[in-house]
PAZAPA-4460 file (N, C-alpha, C; in steps of 0.05 Angstrom, whole numbers, plus 32768, in hexadecimal, padded with zeros to 4 digits):
% residues 187
    n_x    n_y    n_z   ca_x   ca_y   ca_z    c_x    c_y    c_z   seq   type   mol
   80AD   7F25   8047   8096   7F37   8043   80A0   7F54   8041     1      M     A
   80B8   7F5A   804A   80C2   7F75   804A   80C3   7F81   802E     2      K     A
   80CB   7F71   801A   80CF   7F7C   8000   80B7   7F79   7FED     3      Y     A
   80A2   7F6D   7FF6   808A   7F6A   7FE6   807F   7F86   7FDE     4      V     A
   807B   7F99   7FF1   8072   7FB3   7FE8   8085   7FC1   7FD5     5      P     A
   809F   7FBD   7FD8   80B2   7FC9   7FC6   80AF   7FBE   7FAA     6      V     A
   80AB   7FA4   7FA8   80A7   7F98   7F8D   808D   7FA3   7F80     7      V     A
   8078   7FA3   7F8F   805F   7FAE   7F84   8062   7FCB   7F7C     8      F     A
   806E   7FDB   7F8D   8073   7FF7   7F87   8084   7FFB   7F6E     9      A     A
   809A   7FEB   7F6C   80AB   7FED   7F55   809D   7FE6   7F3B    10      M     A
   808C   7FD1   7F3C   807C   7FCA   7F24   806A   7FE1   7F1D    11      I     A
   805B   7FEB   7F31   8048   8000   7F2C   8056   8019   7F20    12      C     A
   806B   8022   7F2E   8079   803A   7F25   8086   8037   7F0A    13      Y     A
   8091   801F   7F05   809E   8019   7EEB   8089   801A   7ED4    14      S     A
   8072   800E   7ED9   805D   800E   7EC4   8054   802B   7EC0    15      V     A
   8050   803A   7ED5   8048   8056   7ED2   805C   8066   7EC1    16      F     A
   8076   8062   7EC7   808B   8071   7EB9   808C   8068   7E9B    17      T     A
   808C   804E   7E97   808F   8044   7E7B   8076   804A   7E6B    18      S     A
   805E   8047   7E77   8046   804C   7E67   8043   806A   7E61    19      S     A
   804C   807B   7E74   804B   8098   7E6E   805E   809F   7E58    20      T     A
   8076   8093   7E58   8089   8098   7E43   807F   808F   7E28    21      L     A
   8072   8077   7E28   8067   806C   7E0F   804E   807C   7E05    22      I     A
   803B   807F   7E17   8021   808C   7E10   8025   80A9   7E08    23      Y     A
   8036   80B7   7E16   8039   80D4   7E11   8053   80DA   7E02    24      F     A
   805F   80C6   7DF4   8079   80C9   7DE7   807B   80E2   7DD6    25      A     A
   8068   80E7   7DC5   806A   80FE   7DB4   8067   8119   7DC3    26      Q     A
   8059   8118   7DDA   8054   8131   7DE8   8069   8136   7DFE    27      R     A
   807A   8123   7E04   808E   8127   7E19   80A3   813B   7E10    28      I     A
   80A9   813C   7DF7   80BD   8150   7DED   80B5   816C   7DF3    29      R     A
   809B   8171   7DF5   8091   818D   7DF9   8088   8191   7E16    30      A     A
   8096   8184   7E29   808E   8186   7E45   8093   81A3   7E4F    31      M     A
   807F   81AD   7E5D   8082   81C8   7E69   8092   81C6   7E82    32      T     A
   809A   81DD   7E8D   80A9   81DD   7EA6   8099   81D0   7EBC    33      L     A
   807F   81D6   7EBE   806F   81CA   7ED3   806E   81AC   7ED1    34      K     A
   806D   81A1   7EB8   806D   8184   7EB5   8088   8179   7EBD    35      M     A
   809D   8186   7EB6   80B8   817D   7EBE   80BA   817C   7EDD    36      R     A
   80AF   8191   7EEA   80AF   8192   7F08   809F   817A   7F12    37      I     A
   8088   8175   7F06   8077   815F   7F0F   8086   8144   7F0B    38      L     A
   8094   8141   7EF5   80A3   8128   7EF0   80B9   8125   7F04    39      A     A
   80C7   813A   7F0B   80DC   8138   7F1F   80D0   8132   7F3A    40      V     A
   80BA   813F   7F41   80AC   8139   7F5B   80A4   811C   7F5D    41      S     A
   8098   8112   7F47   808F   80F6   7F47   80A7   80E3   7F49    42      A     A
   80BC   80E9   7F3B   80D4   80D8   7F3D   80E0   80D8   7F58    43      T     A
   80E2   80F0   7F64   80ED   80F2   7F7F   80DB   80E3   7F93    44      F     A
   80C1   80E5   7F90   80AE   80D7   7FA1   80B2   80B9   7F9E    45      T     A
   80B4   80B0   7F86   80B8   8093   7F81   80D1   8089   7F8F    46      M     A
   80E7   8097   7F8C   8100   808E   7F98   80FE   808F   7FB7    47      V     A
   80F1   80A4   7FC1   80EE   80A7   7FDE   80DD   8090   7FE9    48      A     A
   80C7   808A   7FDA   80B6   8074   7FE3   80C4   8059   7FE3    49      H     A
   80D3   8054   7FCE   80E1   803A   7FCC   80F6   8038   7FE2    50      L     A
   8105   804D   7FE6   811A   804D   7FFB   810D   804B   8017    51      L     A
   80F6   8058   801A   80E8   8056   8034   80DE   803A   8039    52      G     A
   80D4   802D   8025   80CA   8012   8028   80E1   7FFE   802F    53      M     A
   80F9   8004   8025   8110   7FF3   802B   811C   7FF9   8046    54      I     A
   8120   8013   804B   8130   801B   8063   8120   801D   807D    55      A     A
   8107   8023   807B   80F7   8027   8094   80EB   800C   809D    56      I     A
   80EC   8007   80B7   80DF   7FEE   80C0   80C2   7FED   80B7    57      P     A
   80BA   7FD6   80AF   80A0   7FD2   80A3   8089   7FD7   80B6    58      Q     A
   8074   7FE4   80AC   805C   7FE9   80BC   804D   7FCF   80C1    59      P     A
   8037   7FD2   80CD   8026   7FBB   80D2   801F   7FAD   80B8    60      S     A
   8019   7F94   80BB   8011   7F84   80A4   7FF9   7F90   8095    61      Y     A
   7FE6   7F9A   80A4   7FCE   7FA5   8097   7FD4   7FBE   8085    62      S     A
   7FE6   7FCF   808E   7FEE   7FE6   807E   7FFB   7FDD   8064    63      F     A
   800C   7FC9   8065   8019   7FBF   804D   8004   7FB3   803A    64      R     A
   7FF1   7FA4   8044   7FDD   7F97   8033   7FCC   7FAD   8025    65      I     A
   7FC3   7FC1   8035   7FB3   7FD7   8029   7FC4   7FE6   8014    66      V     A
   7FDD   7FEC   801B   7FEF   7FFA   8008   7FF3   7FEB   7FEE    67      G     A
   7FF8   7FD1   7FF1   7FFC   7FC0   7FD9   7FE2   7FBF   7FC9    68      I     A
   7FCB   7FBC   7FD6   7FB2   7FBB   7FC8   7FAD   7FD6   7FB9    69      A     A
   7FB4   7FEC   7FC5   7FB1   8006   7FB8   7FC4   8009   7FA0    70      L     A
   7FDC   7FFE   7FA3   7FEF   7FFF   7F8C   7FE4   7FEE   7F75    71      L     A
   7FD8   7FD7   7F7B   7FCD   7FC6   7F66   7FB4   7FD3   7F59    72      C     A
   7FA3   7FDF   7F69   7F8C   7FEE   7F5E   7F95   8005   7F4D    73      L     A
   7FAA   8014   7F56   7FB4   802A   7F46   7FBF   8021   7F2B    74      A     A
   7FCE   800C   7F2B   7FD9   8001   7F13   7FC2   7FF9   7F00    75      L     A
   7FAE   7FEB   7F0A   7F97   7FE2   7EFA   7F89   7FFA   7EEE    76      S     A
   7F84   800F   7EFF   7F76   8027   7EF5   7F86   8035   7EE0    77      L     A
   7FA0   8037   7EE4   7FB2   8044   7ED1   7FB1   8036   7EB5    78      H     A
   7FB5   801C   7EB6   7FB5   800D   7E9C   7F9A   800E   7E8F    79      L     A
   7F85   800C   7E9E   7F69   800D   7E93   7F65   8029   7E86    80      W     A
   7F6E   803E   7E94   7F6A   8059   7E8A   7F79   805D   7E6F    81      S     A
   7F92   8054   7E6E   7FA2   8057   7E55   7F95   8046   7E3F    82      L     A
   7F8B   802F   7E45   7F7E   801E   7E31   7F66   802D   7E25    83      Y     A
   7F55   8037   7E37   7F3D   8045   7E2D   7F44   805E   7E1E    84      V     A
   7F59   806C   7E26   7F61   8085   7E1A   7F74   8083   7E02    85      A     A
   7F79   806B   7DF9   7F8E   8066   7DE5   7F8A   8076   7DCC    86      R     A
   7F72   807E   7DC4   7F6F   808D   7DAB   7F67   80AA   7DB0    87      S     A
   7F67   80B3   7DC9   7F5D   80CE   7DCE   7F72   80E4   7DCD    88      A     A
   7F8B   80DD   7DCA   7FA1   80F1   7DCA   7FA0   8104   7DE2    89      R     A
   7FA0   80F8   7DFA   7FA1   8108   7E12   7FBC   8116   7E13    90      L     A
   7FBC   812E   7E1E   7FD4   813D   7E21   7FE2   8136   7E3B    91      G     A
   7FFC   813B   7E3B   800C   8137   7E53   8005   814E   7E66    92      I     A
   8009   814A   7E80   8002   815F   7E93   800E   817A   7E8C    93      A     A
   7FFF   818F   7E91   8006   81AB   7E8D   800B   81B2   7E6F    94      F     A
   8002   81A1   7E5D   8006   81A8   7E41   7FED   81B8   7E37    95      S     A
   7FF0   81C2   7E1F   7FDA   81D1   7E13   7FCC   81C1   7DFE    96      N     A
   7FCD   81A7   7DFF   7FC1   8197   7DEB   7FA4   818F   7DF4    97      S     A
   7F93   818E   7DE0   7F77   8186   7DE5   7F73   816A   7DD9    98      T     A
   7F67   8158   7DE9   7F62   813E   7DDD   7F4F   8140   7DC6    99      P     A
   7F4E   812B   7DB5   7F3C   812C   7D9E   7F20   8124   7DA5   100      N     A
   7F1B   811C   7DBF   7F01   8114   7DC8   7F00   8115   7DE6   101      Q     A
   7EE8   8116   7DF1   7EE4   8114   7E0E   7EDD   80F7   7E13   102      I     A
   7EED   80EA   7E23   7EE8   80CD   7E28   7ED5   80CB   7E40   103      I     A
   7EBF   80BB   7E3C   7EAB   80B8   7E51   7EA7   809B   7E58   104      R     A
   7EB9   808A   7E4F   7EB6   806D   7E54   7ECC   8063   7E67   105      S     A
   7EC8   804A   7E70   7EDC   803F   7E82   7EE0   804F   7E9B   106      G     A
   7EF8   8053   7EA3   7EFD   8062   7EBC   7EF6   807F   7EB9   107      P     A
   7EF5   8089   7EA1   7EEE   80A5   7E9C   7ED0   80AA   7EA1   108      F     A
   7EC0   8095   7EA3   7EA4   8098   7EAB   7EA1   809B   7EC9   109      A     A
   7EB6   8094   7ED7   7EB6   8095   7EF5   7EC3   80AF   7EFF   110      I     A
   7EDA   80B5   7EF4   7EE9   80CE   7EFB   7EF4   80DA   7EE1   111      V     A
   7EF6   80F5   7EE0   7F00   8101   7EC7   7F1E   80FE   7EC3   112      R     A
   7F2D   80F9   7ED9   7F4A   80F7   7ED7   7F54   80DE   7EE5   113      H     A
   7F4D   80C7   7EDA   7F55   80AE   7EE7   7F73   80A9   7EE7   114      P     A
   7F82   80B4   7ED4   7F9F   80B0   7ED4   7FAB   80BE   7EEC   115      I     A
   7FA3   80D7   7EF1   7FAD   80E5   7F09   7FA5   80D6   7F22   116      Y     A
   7F8C   80CC   7F22   7F82   80BD   7F3A   7F93   80A4   7F3E   117      L     A
   7F9B   8097   7F28   7FAB   807E   7F2B   7FC6   8085   7F37   118      S     A
   7FD2   809C   7F2F   7FEB   80A4   7F3B   7FE8   80AA   7F59   119      Y     A
   7FD3   80B8   7F61   7FCE   80BE   7F7D   7FC9   80A5   7F8D   120      L     A
   7FBB   8092   7F82   7FB7   8078   7F8F   7FD1   806A   7F94   121      M     A
   7FE3   806B   7F80   7FFD   805D   7F83   800E   806B   7F98   122      A     A
   800F   8085   7F97   801F   8094   7FAC   8014   808E   7FC7   123      W     A
   7FF9   808D   7FCA   7FED   8088   7FE4   7FF3   806B   7FED   124      S     A
   7FF2   8058   7FDA   7FF9   803D   7FE0   8015   803A   7FEA   125      G     A
   8028   8048   7FDD   8044   8048   7FE5   8047   8054   8001   126      G     A
   8038   806A   8006   803A   8077   8021   802F   8064   8036   127      A     A
   801A   8056   8030   800F   8043   8043   8023   802C   8049   128      L     A
   8031   8023   8035   8045   800E   8039   805B   8017   804B   129      C     A
   8061   8031   804C   8076   803C   805D   806B   8042   8079   130      I     A
   8052   804B   807A   8044   8051   8093   8053   8065   80A4   131      N     A
   8059   807C   8098   8065   8092   80A6   8058   80AC   809B   132      A     A
   805D   80C2   80A8   8050   80DB   809F   805E   80E7   8087   133      L     A
   8079   80E5   8085   8088   80F3   8070   8080   80EB   8054   134      W     A
   8078   80D2   804E   8070   80CC   8032   8057   80DB   802A   135      P     A
   8046   80E2   803D   802D   80F0   8037   8033   810D   802F   136      W     A
   8049   8118   8037   8051   8133   802D   8055   8132   800F   137      V     A
   8061   811D   8005   8065   811A   7FE8   804A   8115   7FDA   138      F     A
   8039   8106   7FE6   801E   8100   7FDA   800F   811B   7FD8   139      V     A
   8010   812B   7FEC   8001   8145   7FEC   800E   8157   7FD7   140      I     A
   8029   8158   7FD6   8036   8168   7FC2   802E   8160   7FA6   141      M     A
   802D   8146   7FA0   8025   813D   7F86   8007   8142   7F81   142      L     A
   7FF6   813F   7F95   7FDA   8146   7F93   7FD6   8163   7F8A   143      L     A
   7FE5   8175   7F96   7FE3   8191   7F8F   7FEB   8195   7F72   144      V     A
   8000   8188   7F69   8009   818B   7F4D   7FF4   817E   7F3A   145      Q     A
   7FE9   8168   7F41   7FD4   815B   7F30   7FBC   816D   7F2E   146      Y     A
   7FB3   8179   7F44   7F9C   818B   7F44   7FA2   81A3   7F32   147      V     A
   7FBA   81AE   7F33   7FC2   81C4   7F22   7FC1   81BB   7F04   148      M     A
   7FCA   81A3   7EFF   7FCA   8199   7EE3   7FAD   8195   7EDA   149      A     A
   7F9C   818B   7EEB   7F80   8187   7EE5   7F73   81A2   7EDF   150      I     A
   7F78   81B5   7EEF   7F6C   81D0   7EEB   7F75   81DB   7ED0   151      Q     A
   7F8E   81D8   7EC9   7F99   81E2   7EB0   7F8C   81D3   7E99   152      R     A
   7F8B   81B9   7E9A   7F7F   81A9   7E85   7F61   81B0   7E81   153      E     A
   7F53   81B3   7E97   7F37   81B9   7E95   7F32   81D5   7E8A   154      E     A
   7F42   81E8   7E92   7F40   8203   7E86   7F44   8202   7E68   155      Q     A
   7F57   81F2   7E5F   7F5D   81EF   7E43   7F45   81E2   7E34   156      W     A
   7F3A   81CD   7E40   7F23   81C0   7E34   7F0A   81D2   7E34   157      L     A
   7F07   81E3   7E49   7EF0   81F4   7E4A   7EF2   820C   7E36   158      L     A
   7F0A   8210   7E2C   7F0D   8225   7E18   7F0F   8219   7DFC   159      S     A
   7F0B   81FF   7DF9   7F0C   81F2   7DDF   7EF0   81F0   7DD3   160      S     A
   7EEF   81E4   7DBC   7ED5   81E0   7DAF   7EC4   81CA   7DBD   161      E     A
   7ED0   81BC   7DCF   7EC2   81A7   7DDE   7EB8   81B1   7DF9   162      M     A
   7EB7   81CB   7DFD   7EB1   81D6   7E18   7E95   81CF   7E22   163      S     A
   7E81   81D0   7E11   7E66   81C9   7E1A   7E64   81AC   7E23   164      A     A
   7E70   819B   7E13   7E70   817E   7E1A   7E80   8179   7E34   165      E     A
   7E96   8188   7E37   7EA7   8184   7E4E   7E99   818E   7E68   166      Y     A
   7E8A   81A5   7E65   7E7B   81AF   7E7C   7E66   819A   7E86   167      R     A
   7E59   818D   7E73   7E46   8179   7E7B   7E54   8161   7E88   168      Q     A
   7E6B   815A   7E7E   7E7B   8144   7E8A   7E83   814C   7EA6   169      Y     A
   7E8B   8165   7EAB   7E93   816E   7EC6   7E7B   816C   7ED9   170      Q     A
   7E63   8171   7ED0   7E4B   8171   7EE1   7E45   8154   7EEA   171      R     A
   7E4C   8141   7EDB   7E44   8125   7EE1   7E5A   8113   7EEB   172      T     A
   7E74   811B   7EE7   7E8A   810A   7EEF   7E9E   811A   7EFE   173      V     A
   7EA7   8111   7F15   7EBA   811F   7F26   7ED6   811E   7F1A   174      G     A
   7EE6   8132   7F22   7F02   8134   7F17   7F13   811C   7F21   175      A     A
   7F15   8119   7F3B   7F26   8104   7F46   7F16   80F1   7F57   176      L     A
   7EFF   80F8   7F5F   7EEE   80E7   7F70   7ED3   80E4   7F64   177      F     A
   7EC8   80CD   7F63   7EAE   80C8   7F56   7E98   80D8   7F63   178      P     A
   7E8A   80E8   7F54   7E73   80F8   7F5E   7E5D   80E7   7F69   179      L     A
   7E58   80D0   7F5C   7E43   80BE   7F65   7E48   80B4   7F81   180      Q     A
   7E60   80AD   7F87   7E67   80A3   7FA2   7E66   80BA   7FB6   181      I     A
   7E6F   80D2   7FAE   7E6E   80E9   7FC0   7E51   80F1   7FC6   182      M     A
   7E40   80EF   7FB2   7E24   80F6   7FB6   7E16   80E3   7FC9   183      A     A
   7E1C   80C9   7FC6   7E11   80B5   7FD8   7E1B   80B9   7FF4   184      R     A
   7E34   80C1   7FF8   7E3F   80C5   8012   7E32   80DD   8020   185      A     A
   7E29   80F1   8011   7E1D   8109   801D   7E00   8104   8026   186      Q     A
   7DF4   80EF   801B   7DD8   80E9   8023   7DD5   80DF   803E   187      R     A
***
């Protein structure tokens, strides 16, 4: 059972890496410095998580199950997001590209940035599989970088010809967390 989380994490992280390379192939050549820093941070986190899962004594069975479930959900959300976005020409993080449309279907009807959410879910799943505090430092570091990327992308969209449509989208759909669920929780 010790290596089961490692296998799930390796599958998840490998699919993230390969799908990003394939989906954003034309845009990777023009990576900004911030995107390169994000890529290095994510790679370092991936290696640290995998080594932590192998080297550190395994946490309780329940933490492993929850971590593996989160990794599976993250992978499903990631692939679903890329499938729905296949014709939208989404830009790579921190780029100045504007998609050719605002996607409001599939996971994009639930959150505006489901790809970033899938990454955060995977990093959180990996951290749960390790069940120590240090992996959460990496999760928080990546969360900050994703929020910065989201802010940059949304500023770019709000200055584009799609700004009115995007403002309406912002009012009805949360960036990383579903507004509908958050509204229900506040009641």
